[in-house]
C-alpha positions in Angstrom: 21.5 -12.0 20.2 22.8 -11.7 23.7 20.3 -9.8 25.8 21.5 -6.4 26.8 20.3 -4.7 30.0 18.1 -1.7 29.2 17.1 1.4 30.9 13.4 2.0 30.4 11.6 5.3 30.6 8.3 5.7 32.3 5.7 4.2 30.1 3.0 6.7 29.0 0.1 4.9 27.4 -1.2 6.7 24.4 -4.7 6.0 23.1 -4.7 4.4 19.7 -7.5 4.7 17.2 -9.1 1.6 15.5 -7.7 0.4 12.3 -8.7 0.2 8.6 -9.0 -3.2 7.0 -5.5 -4.1 5.8 -4.4 -2.4 2.5 -2.3 -5.5 1.8 -1.4 -7.5 -1.3 -4.3 -9.8 -0.7 -6.9 -7.0 -1.0 -7.1 -6.0 -4.6 -9.4 -3.4 -6.2 -12.1 -6.0 -6.3 -12.2 -6.3 -2.5 -15.3 -5.0 -0.7 -14.8 -2.0 1.6 -14.9 -3.2 5.2 -16.0 -0.6 7.7 -14.9 -0.6 11.4 -17.0 -2.9 13.5 -17.5 -5.4 10.7 -15.6 -8.6 10.3 -11.9 -8.3 9.5 -12.0 -4.5 10.0 -12.9 -5.1 13.7 -10.1 -7.6 14.1 -7.5 -5.0 13.1 -8.3 -2.7 16.0 -6.4 -2.6 19.2 -8.3 -3.7 22.3 -10.4 -1.1 24.1 -10.6 1.3 21.2 -13.6 3.2 20.0 -15.4 2.4 16.7 -14.7 5.8 15.0 -12.2 5.7 12.1 -10.6 7.9 9.5 -12.3 8.1 6.1 -11.3 5.1 3.9 -10.3 5.6 0.3 -12.8 4.8 -2.4 -10.3 2.4 -4.0 -7.6 0.4 -2.3 -4.9 1.8 -4.7 -5.4 5.2 -3.2 -3.4 3.9 -0.2 -0.4 4.3 -2.4 -1.0 8.0 -3.0 0.5 10.8 -0.9 -2.5 13.0 -1.6 -4.7 10.5 0.3 -2.4 10.5 3.4 -2.1 14.3 3.4 -5.8 14.6 3.5 -6.2 11.9 6.1 -3.6 13.4 8.4 -4.7 17.0 8.1 -5.9 16.9 11.8 -3.1 14.5 13.0 -1.8 17.1 15.5 -5.0 16.9 17.5 -5.8 13.2 17.0 -4.5 10.1 18.8 -2.0 7.6 17.4 -3.3 5.2 14.8 -1.8 1.7 14.7 -1.7 -0.7 11.8 -1.4 -4.4 12.6 -1.3 -4.1 16.4 0.1 -1.7 19.0 3.6 -1.9 20.6 2.4 -4.3 23.3 1.3 -6.9 20.8 4.7 -7.4 19.3 7.0 -6.1 22.0 8.2 -9.6 23.1 9.3 -10.3 19.5 10.8 -6.9 18.7 12.9 -6.0 21.7 15.1 -9.1 21.7 16.2 -7.9 18.2 17.3 -4.5 19.4 20.1 -3.0 21.5 19.8 0.3 23.4 22.6 1.9 21.3 21.0 0.9 17.9 20.3 3.6 15.3 16.8 2.8 14.3 14.9 3.9 11.1 11.1 3.7 11.0 9.7 3.7 7.4 6.3 5.1 6.7 5.8 6.2 10.3 2.4 7.8 9.8 1.0 9.0 13.2 1.8 5.7 14.9 3.2 5.8 18.5 5.8 3.2 17.5 8.8 5.6 17.5 7.8 7.1 20.9 7.2 3.6 22.3 10.7 2.6 21.2 12.1 5.7 23.1 10.1 4.7 26.2 11.4 1.2 25.9 15.0 2.3 26.1 15.8 2.7 22.4 16.2 6.5 22.1 18.0 6.9 18.7 15.0 6.8 16.3 14.6 8.5 13.0 11.1 8.3 11.4 10.3 9.1 7.8 7.1 9.4 5.8 6.3 10.9 2.4 3.4 12.9 3.8 4.8 16.3 4.9 1.5 16.9 6.7 2.0 14.0 9.1 5.7 14.6 9.6 4.9 18.2 10.7 2.3 16.9 13.1 4.7 14.4 14.6 7.4 17.0 15.0 4.9 19.1 17.1 3.5 16.2 19.1 7.0 14.9 20.2 8.8 18.2 20.3 9.6 17.4 24.0 11.7 14.3 22.8 14.7 15.7 20.9 16.2 12.3 20.2 13.2 11.4 18.0 13.8 12.8 14.5 11.1 13.2 11.9 11.8 13.7 8.2 9.7 13.9 5.0 11.1 11.2 2.7 10.1 8.6 0.1 11.1 5.1 1.3 11.9 4.2 -2.3 14.6 6.8 -2.5 16.1 7.5 1.0 18.4 10.4 1.5 20.6 8.7 4.0 24.2 7.5 3.2 24.9 3.8 3.2 25.5 2.0 6.4 23.6 4.6 8.4 21.3 2.4 10.6 21.5 -0.7 12.7 17.8 -1.5 12.4 15.1 -0.6 9.9 11.5 -1.1 10.8 8.4 -1.0 8.7 4.8 -1.8 9.8 2.2 -1.8 7.1 4.2 0.5 4.7 4.8 -2.2 2.1 1.2 -3.3 2.5 0.1 0.2 1.5 2.4 0.3 -1.5 1.0 -3.0 -2.7 -2.6 -2.0 -2.2 -4.7 -2.4 -5.3 -2.8 -5.4 -6.7 -5.5 -7.5 -8.4 -3.8 -10.9 -8.0 -1.7 -11.5 -4.8 -0.3 -14.7 -6.3 1.0 -12.9 -9.4 2.1 -9.4 -8.3 2.3 -6.9 -11.2 5.7 -5.9 -12.5 5.1 -2.4 -11.1 4.4 -3.9 -7.7 7.5 -6.1 -7.8 9.6 -3.1 -8.8 8.2 -0.9 -6.1 9.0 -3.4 -3.4 12.4 -3.9 -4.8 13.1 -0.2 -4.7 12.3 -0.1 -1.0 14.2 -3.2 -0.1 17.2 -2.1 -2.1 17.3 1.1 -0.1 16.8 -0.7 3.2 19.8 -3.0 2.4 21.9 0.0 1.4 21.3 2.0 4.6 21.8 -1.0 6.9 25.2 -1.7 8.4 26.7 -5.2 8.1 24.9 -7.3 10.6 22.0 -4.8 10.7 18.4 -6.0 10.9 15.4 -5.2 8.8 12.1 -6.0 10.6 8.8 -6.0 8.7 5.4 -6.3 10.4 2.6 -7.0 8.0 -0.7 -8.8 7.3 0.9 -10.7 4.4 1.8 -14.3 5.1 4.9 -16.0 3.8 3.2 -17.3 0.7 2.7 -13.7 -0.4 5.6 -11.8 1.1 8.6 -14.1 1.6 9.4 -14.3 -2.2 9.9 -10.5 -2.2 12.3 -10.7 0.8 14.2 -13.9 -0.4 16.3 -12.2 -3.0 20.0 -12.8 -2.8 21.1 -9.3 -4.0 19.8 -7.8 -0.7 22.5 -9.8 1.1 20.4 -10.9 4.1 18.9 -13.9 5.7 15.2 -14.3 6.5 13.2 -15.5 9.5 9.5 -15.4 10.1 7.0 -15.7 13.0 3.5 -14.5 13.9 2.0 -12.4 16.6 -1.5 -11.4 17.8 -4.5 -13.2 19.1 -7.4 -14.3 16.9 -6.2 -12.6 13.7 -2.5 -13.2 13.3 0.0 -10.7 11.8 3.4 -11.6 10.4 6.8 -10.6 11.7 9.8 -11.0 9.4 13.5 -10.4 10.4 16.2 -10.1 7.8 19.9 -9.8 8.9 22.4 -8.2 6.5 25.5 -10.3 6.0 23.8 -13.7 6.4 22.6 -16.0 3.7 19.2 -17.3 2.6 18.8 -21.0 2.6 18.2 -23.1 -0.5 14.5 -23.3 0.0 14.2 -19.5 0.4 16.3 -18.9 -2.7 14.1 -21.2 -4.7 11.0 -19.3 -3.4 12.6 -16.0 -4.4 13.3 -17.2 -7.9 9.5 -17.7 -8.4 9.0 -14.0 -8.1 11.1 -13.4 -11.2 9.7 -16.2 -13.3 6.9 -15.6 -15.8 3.6 -16.9 -14.5 2.1 -19.8 -16.5 -0.9 -19.0 -18.6 -4.2 -20.5 -17.5 -4.9 -23.9 -19.0 -7.4 -23.9 -21.9 -10.8 -25.2 -20.8 -11.5 -28.7 -21.8 -15.1 -29.4 -22.7 -16.4 -32.9 -22.2 -18.1 -34.5 -25.1 -21.2 -36.6 -24.8 -19.5 -40.0 -25.2 -19.6 -43.3 -23.4 -15.9 -43.6 -24.0 -14.9 -40.2 -22.5 -11.9 -40.3 -20.2 -13.2 -37.9 -17.5 -10.2 -38.1 -15.3 -7.9 -37.3 -18.2 -9.9 -34.2 -19.0 -9.1 -32.7 -15.5 -6.0 -30.5 -15.5 -4.3 -30.9 -12.1 
């Protein structure tokens, strides 16, 4: 995309809180709970943040439930922004070349992230943010009441209330990860999980204008997530890169009106195929003539 000169507002740095371990498709219900300051949980936090953190759910599947988020955000008006998978500075160099100042931008599952406000400060003022937690939407309306171009609405991303062709750009950062939290096998996502993601992506494709971009930031690598995005009925192309230092996050760009390549279409077809049942165990017999290599299922 040709670079467009931008008028940038004064950058007001907001303090972000540290992050939960990722509620992504590779953490099922069996995954141990990681607390801030330990291992992967520490790698999720933005530099220079404290070690305090919101209460984590007892089970990862609770990340999918609005009741959990309502409880978590009950004090959001008085707390600082909370960033999943990096703050704006960590992916700004990838995101801003995909945007134009006049773009109508939709942020899915906004939570209390500063992303929408950072977009405004970066010269992209037309931002609508939705979340299915009315508690956090009310808190964000209060926090950013001084910025009338930022709009906040309570809405389920699986059933958006906007008419078709309403937005030039749709962004999500961690929303699909939360909806897939609790999946027991990231290689074979349940039919419920596949359907949930399809509901979201169908809505994204519907509200995007021709040529519009869907940008997804996630902890899920291509081997887990690309097959969901690489479905021809969404009518878009697919690009992928990474960002972050140490622990890398994934940055996907889909452009409506362009086509998937043959490799991507084949990858997408795997999502709809029935997984092969596990091979029956082969027990070796106590024999001098045993074909040991032949007994190994590769």
